C-alpha positions in Angstrom: 0.0 0.0 0.0 1.0 3.6 -0.6 -0.5 6.8 0.8 -2.1 7.6 -2.5 -3.1 4.1 -3.6 -1.5 0.7 -4.0 0.9 -1.3 -6.2 -0.4 -4.7 -7.4 1.7 -7.5 -8.9 0.1 -9.2 -11.9 1.0 -12.2 -14.1 -0.6 -11.5 -17.5 -1.4 -14.0 -20.2 -2.2 -12.3 -23.5 -4.1 -13.8 -26.5 -6.6 -15.6 -24.2 -10.1 -16.6 -25.1 -11.6 -14.0 -22.8 -10.6 -11.1 -20.5 -10.7 -12.2 -16.9 -9.0 -12.1 -13.6 -8.3 -15.5 -12.1 -7.5 -14.8 -8.4 -4.3 -14.6 -6.5 -1.3 -17.0 -6.9 2.0 -17.4 -5.1 5.1 -17.8 -7.2 8.1 -19.9 -6.4 9.9 -16.9 -4.9 7.0 -16.4 -2.4 5.5 -13.3 -4.0 1.8 -13.1 -4.4 0.4 -11.9 -7.7 -3.0 -11.6 -9.4 -3.4 -13.9 -12.4 -5.0 -12.1 -15.4 -5.9 -13.0 -19.0 -6.7 -10.6 -21.8 -7.7 -11.2 -25.5 -5.4 -8.5 -26.7 -2.1 -9.3 -28.3 1.2 -8.2 -26.7 2.0 -5.6 -29.4 2.3 -1.8 -29.0 1.1 -2.0 -25.4 -2.4 -3.4 -26.3 -2.3 -6.2 -23.7 -1.2 -3.7 -21.0 -4.0 -1.3 -21.9 -6.5 -4.2 -21.8 -5.2 -5.2 -18.4 -5.5 -1.6 -17.0 -9.1 -1.4 -18.2 -10.0 -4.8 -16.9 -8.6 -4.1 -13.4 -10.2 -0.7 -13.3 -13.6 -2.0 -14.3 -13.4 -4.9 -11.8 -12.4 -2.5 -8.9 -14.9 0.1 -10.0 -12.3 2.9 -10.4 -11.6 5.1 -13.5 -9.2 3.6 -16.0 -7.0 6.6 -15.7 -6.2 5.6 -12.1 -4.6 2.3 -13.2 -1.2 2.1 -14.9 1.6 -0.4 -15.6 4.7 1.0 -13.9 7.0 -2.0 -14.3 7.3 -5.0 -16.5 5.8 -3.5 -19.6 7.2 -6.2 -21.9 7.3 -9.0 -19.3 4.6 -11.4 -18.0 5.0 -10.2 -14.5 3.9 -6.6 -14.2 3.5 -4.0 -11.5 0.3 -2.0 -11.6 -0.1 1.3 -9.7 -3.7 2.1 -8.7 -4.4 5.5 -7.4 -7.1 6.1 -4.8 -8.1 5.3 -1.3 -5.6 2.6 -0.2 -8.0 0.9 2.2 -10.8 0.7 -0.2 -8.5 -0.6 -3.0 -7.0 -3.2 -0.7 -10.5 -4.4 0.1 -11.3 -4.7 -3.6 -8.1 -6.5 -4.4 -8.7 -8.9 -1.5 -12.1 -9.7 -2.9 -10.4 -10.6 -6.3 -8.3 -13.2 -4.6 -11.3 -15.3 -3.7 
């Protein structure tokens, strides 16, 4: 959590059959991340934009408050979500179920 929002680790799979979030997962190094799939292809940032929109829609926040800040060309990404940290954490926690 940050004073102005939170950072969320995401493992993104592009070119999927449908856009969806699949809950939380723990990787071999012990870090937790959200699993996500988008239909967009990983070209010109299309998959990243689709991920930002999907997370924003799911959390009920404006798309402009969600941005990929690390891992732009990798499967593991860091999203920064601006807003009330407590409310965002509650929303992300609900995604993990």
